[in-house]
N, C-alpha and C positions, 0 to 999 in steps of 0.2 A: 631448690631442694636442699634441706638441711643435711648435716653430716649423718645423723642417725637414720633418717629415712632413706638416704642414699645407700648406706650399708645394708639396710634391710632389703632394699631392691636388689642389690648385688647378690645377697645370699639367695634370694628367690631365683635369680637368673642362673647362678651357679648350680642350684639344684636341678633346674630345668635342663641345663646343658650336661651336667655331670652324671646324673643317674643313668641315662642311656649309654654313656661311655662305659660305666662300670658293668652294665649288663652285657655290652659288647665284649668286654674283656673276659667275662665269665663264659660266654659262648665260645670264644677263641680257645680258652683254657680247656673247655669241655671237649673240643675236637682233638686236642693233644692227648687228653686222658683216654678218649676212645681208642686212639691209635695204640697207646701204651698197653691198655688192658687186652685188646684183641690180639695184638702181635705177641704179647707175652703168653697168651693162652695157646698159641700155635707151638712156639718153642722159644727157648732162651736165645737161640741163634737168630730167630726172626726179630725178637725184641732188640737184640744188639744191633742187627742190621738196620732197623728203622732208626734207632738212636744215632748210629753212625751216619746214616743218610741225612738226618736232620742237622747234624753237626756241620756238614758241608753245605747244605742248602740254605740254612738260616743266615749266616753272615752276609752274603751278597744281597739277599732279600731285605735284610734289616738296613743295609746301606742304601739301597735303592728306595726303600720306603721312607728313609730319612730325607732323601732328595725330594721325594713327592710331598713330604710334610711341609716343605717351603710354601706350598699352596695355601696352607691355613693362615699364616700371618699376612701374606700378600692379599688374599681375598678378604680377610676380616678387615684390613685397613681400607681396602677399596669399598667394602660394604659401609664402613663408618663414614666414608667420604661421599657416599651416595653414588659411587661409580662402579657398582658391581656388574653393570652391563658390559664393562670392558674386561671382566674376569675370564670370559670364554676364550679369548685369544691366548691367555696365559695357560689355561687348562689344556688347550689343544697342543701346546708345545710340551707340556708335562707328559701328555700321552705319547708324544714322540720319544721322550726319554724312557717311558715305560717299555715301548717297543724295542728301541735300540739297546737299552741297558738290559732288558729282559732276554733278548736274543743272545747277547754277549754272555750273559750268565749261563744260559742253557748250553752254549757251545763249550764254555769252560768246564761245567759240571760233567758233560758227556765225554769230553776229550780227556780230562785229567782226573776224573773222580776215582776210577779204579787204581790208577798209578799213585794217586795221593794216599790211598789206604795202604797200598803195599809199601810206600815210602815210610810211613809212620808205624809200620809193622803191627797192624791190628790183627786180630784172630782171623786167619785165612778162611775159616768156615763162614764168617759173617760177611765177607767181601761180596760174594754173589748177591746176597740179599740187599746189601747196601747199594750196590751199583744198579740193581734192578729198580730199587726204590727211587734212586736219583733219576733214572730214565723216565719213570712214569710221572713223578712229581714235577719234572722239568716242563711237562706239557702245561702246567699251571702257572709258570713263573710270570709270563707276560700279563695274563689276566689278573694275577695277584697285584702287581704293581699298578696296573690300570685301575683296578678296584680302589686301591689306596688313593690314587689321584682324585677320583670322583668322590670318595669318602671325605677327603680333606676339603674339597670344594663345598660340600654340604656343611661341614663343620665351620668353614670360614664364613658361611652365611648364617651361622648360629642355629643350625638345624642338625642335631645329632641323632634324632630318632630314626631316620632311614637306615643308618648303619646298624643300629640295634636290631631292627626288624629283619634286615637282610641277613645279618650274621646269625641271628637265632634260627632263621629259616635254613641256613647252611648247616647248622648243628643238627637240626631235625633230619635233614637229608643225609648227613654224614653217617648216622648210625646204621640205617639199613644198607646203604651203599657199602660201607666197610664190611658189614656182615657178609654180604653177597660176594664181594671181591676177595676178602681174606679167607673165608671158610668155604666158599662155593655155594651154588644153589641156583635153581631155575635155569639149569643148563649152563651156568657159568662155572668154569673150573676154579678150584681153590688156588689163590695166588700167594697166600701167606702174607708175610710182611710187606712185599712190594705192592700188594693190593691197597695198603694204607696210602701209598703215594698216589696211586691212580684215583682213588676216591677223593682225595684232597684236590687233585687237579680238576676233576669233574665239578666238584662243589665250587671251586673258585671261578670256573667259567660261568656257572649258573648264577653265582653272586654278582659277577660283572654284568651279565645280561640284565639282572634285576636293577642294578644301580644305573645302568644306561637308561632304562625305562623311567626310573624316578627322576633322573636329571633332565630327561627330555620332556616329561609330561607333568611335572610338579612345579611348585613355585620356584624351584632352582633354575628353571628354564630361562628366567630373566637374565642369568649370567651369560647366556648365549653360547654355551659350550659346544652345542651341535648345530648352531645356526649356519655354519659354513665349514668348508674344508680348508685347512691351512697346511701349506708345505712347511718343512722345518725352518724356523727362524732362529739362527744360531746366536743372535744377540739376546733374545729372550731365553733361549735354552741355557746360555752361559750365565745369565742372571739367576736362573733357578738353581743351577749347579753351585754357584758361589754361595748362595744362601742355604742350599740343601745339603751339600757335602758335610759341612760342620755338624749339622743336625744328625745326619746318618753316622758320622764318626763318633759323635758323643754317645748315641744309642749303642753303637757297636762296643765301645770300650766299657760302658756301664754294664752291658750284658756279659762280656767276656771276663770281667773281674771274677765273677763267681765260678766260671768254668776253670779258670786257673787255680783258684783257691781250692776247689774240690780235688783237683789233681795233686796239689801240694799236701792237703790233709790226708789223701789216700796213702801217703808214705808213712803215716803215723800208725794207723790201725784200722781194721774193719769197723770197730765200734765207733771210732772217731768220725769216720766217713758217714756212718749211718746216723749218728747224732746230728752232724752237720746237715744231712739231707732232710731230716725232720724239721729242723729249725728253718732251713732255707724254704721249705714248702710252706710253713706257717707265714714266713715273711713275704712270700709271693702273694698270698691272699691279702695280707694287710696292706700291701703296696698298691692295691687297686684304687683305693680312695685318693692318695696323693697323685697318682698318675692321672686320674680323672680331673682332679683339681688343676693340675698343670695344663692339661689340654683346654679346660674351660678358661683358665687364666690367659692362655695364648689368644683365645677367641675374644674375650672381653677387653683385654688390654689393646689388642690390635684394632678392634672396633673403635674404641675411644681415641686411639692415636689417629686413626683415619678421620675421625670427626673433629680432630684438633682439640679434644677435651682432655688435656693432659692431667688435670686434677682428677678427672674421672678415671683415667687409666691407672693413676696411682692408687685410687680408692679400690679399683678392681684387684690389683696385685696384692694389696695388703689385706683385703678381705680373704683372698685365697690363702695367703700365708697364715692368717689368723685361724682359718678353718683347718689348715694342715696341722698347726700346733694343737688345736683342740682335739682333732682325731688322734694325733700322736699320744696325747695324754690319756685318752680313752683306751686306745689299743695297748699302751704300756701298762695301764692299770689292770686290764684283763689278763695280760701275759704274766704279770707278777702274781696276781691273786689266784689264777687258775693254771699255773704252769704245769703242775703235776697232772691235772686232768687233761690238759691239751696234749702233753707228751703221751699220756695213756691211750689216746686215740690211735697212736701210731705203733705202740709196742707194749708188750707185757714183760719183756726182759727187764729185770730189776736194775741191772747195771746200766743198760742203755737208757732206761727211763730216767735214771739219776743224772746221766750226762746231758741228755736232751733238756731236762728240767733246768739244769744250771745254765745252759746256753740260752734258754728262753729269757732269763734275767738280763743277759747282755742284749738280746734282741729287743727287750723293752726299752733300753736306752737308745739302741740303734734307731728306733722309731722316730725319735726327735730329729736326728741328723739326716736320715734318709727322706723323711716326709717333707721337711723344709727344703732340702736340696732339690728333690724332684719337682716340687711346686715352683721353686725359684727359677729353675731352668725353663719351665713353661712360661712363667711371667716374662722372662727376658726374650723368649722367642716372639712374644707378642710385640715387642719393640724391634724385632728383627736383629737382635744382638745375639749372635751365635758363635762367633769365632773365639772370643775371650772365654766364654763358658766352656767351649770345647777344650781349650788349653787348661783351664782350671780342673775340669774333670780328669783329663789325662794325667796331669801332674799329681793331683791329690790321690787318685785311686792307684795308679801304677807307680808313681814315684814315692808315695808315702804308705798307702794302705797295704798293698801286697808285700813290699819289702819289710815293713814293720811287723806285719802279721807273721811272716816267715821267721823273723828274728825272735819274736815272742813265742811262737809256736814251737820252733825247734830248739831255741836257746842258743847261747854262744858263750863258751867257757872263757874265751879271751876277753869278752866284755862283761863277764860276770852276770850274764842273763840266764836264769834257770828256765828250762823248757816248760811252757804252760800247756802244751798240747793244742787241741782244737780251739779252746777258749782264747788262746793267744792270737790265732788268726782272726777271730771275731773282734777282739779288742783292736787289732790293727785296722779292720774295716771301720769300726766306730770312729777311730781317730782320723783315718783318711777321709771318710765321709764328713766328719766334723770340720776338717779344714776346708773341704769343698763347699759345705753349706755356708760357712762363715764368709768365704771369699765371694761366693755367688750372691749372697744377700747384701754384702757390702757393695758389690757391683750394681745390684738392683737399686739400692738406695741412691747411688750416684746417678745412674741413668734416668730413673723416674723423676728426678728433680732438675734435670738439665734439658730445657727445651731445645737448646742447640743440638745436643747429642740425639735427642728423640727425632728431630726433623732430619738430621743427617742420616740416621739409620733407616728412616722411613723411605728414603730415596733408593735404598738397596734393591 
């Protein structure tokens, strides 16, 4: 296969893998939008309670889903080596992590949720809604993590369509369930915001049942996930934790950067916070493509590493990075040329529109550093290189991006830095993410060219 035909083949494979991932993300985003709209129509207190409940629920679930994500590179490398039949033993141990970690999370949420809200002094009126939301959504923690385990098994076998179908089905079910539980009907009393938590838990159980059926009776059954029962094997569990914890921590710190930034921007003004919210929402949409490219790169790089086709793995990761750069250029162009129109979708206030429009110019530049960073992280996961990337993300985002953003946003008379307001925080993010993507892509260039390192990480 010549280089040109190899790249064309990779592009086709990335499309086949990536499009279902994007549609999966849209379905997941749709569920959150449904909760926000329906809870908000009950009352501001219910909306705040759901938001507070999600704030406590999301971090441990993100961390556990990161541990589960270790399945993708492990299975993809086994798939490439023609040893996918041995993947079932790993998956069964990951399911034990889902059960153990999920039950521990439930215990922590139920025992310390209300005390945590009182400790951080949130509005007392929202606490009953938040704690009730946590009580109901906790029912779905274990099936959520177990669902992720089976999802990553399918993805490791280069089959992303089942997750798309199941998640879209969950979205379709979520709407009427939310309506009945939040507003009441058919003899069901109105639960308000907590009903969002119960409907999510029900949907996650149904999605898990669907994924079990797919894994048991489709082409994925060759992995033997349900061919037998296995007691916990702590050697395998520890292997998964060592690979998965850095992935989960990376995901956690990536996500919480913006949570911290919005709190810091909130000290400036309401308009600054609103402008940031608009731009962050636009950025969340544009980030779907690089996230999908990152997952597809993990699958393709892992498969080629397992097959000991190291040039093929390198071709996969650079195809992904080229696609990320191409999309970044397209997205940036749209943001620059249509920034006023995009901002106008969110607000008619002239002052806020001007602020958001100016921030969209910075978001255009941010596309290049964020898209290549996200894709590079996915590429490195395909090689099972996760610890150094975790350290790079932590240092770049928390050691550079946030402090520099605060310095530029608030200013510092002693250093002669004039306050730039909300744009200062975004410039800090651009620089922090820029350092991250340069470091990660340097790391990727080194790893992808070193057979010794590739083979050493493959043993992880």
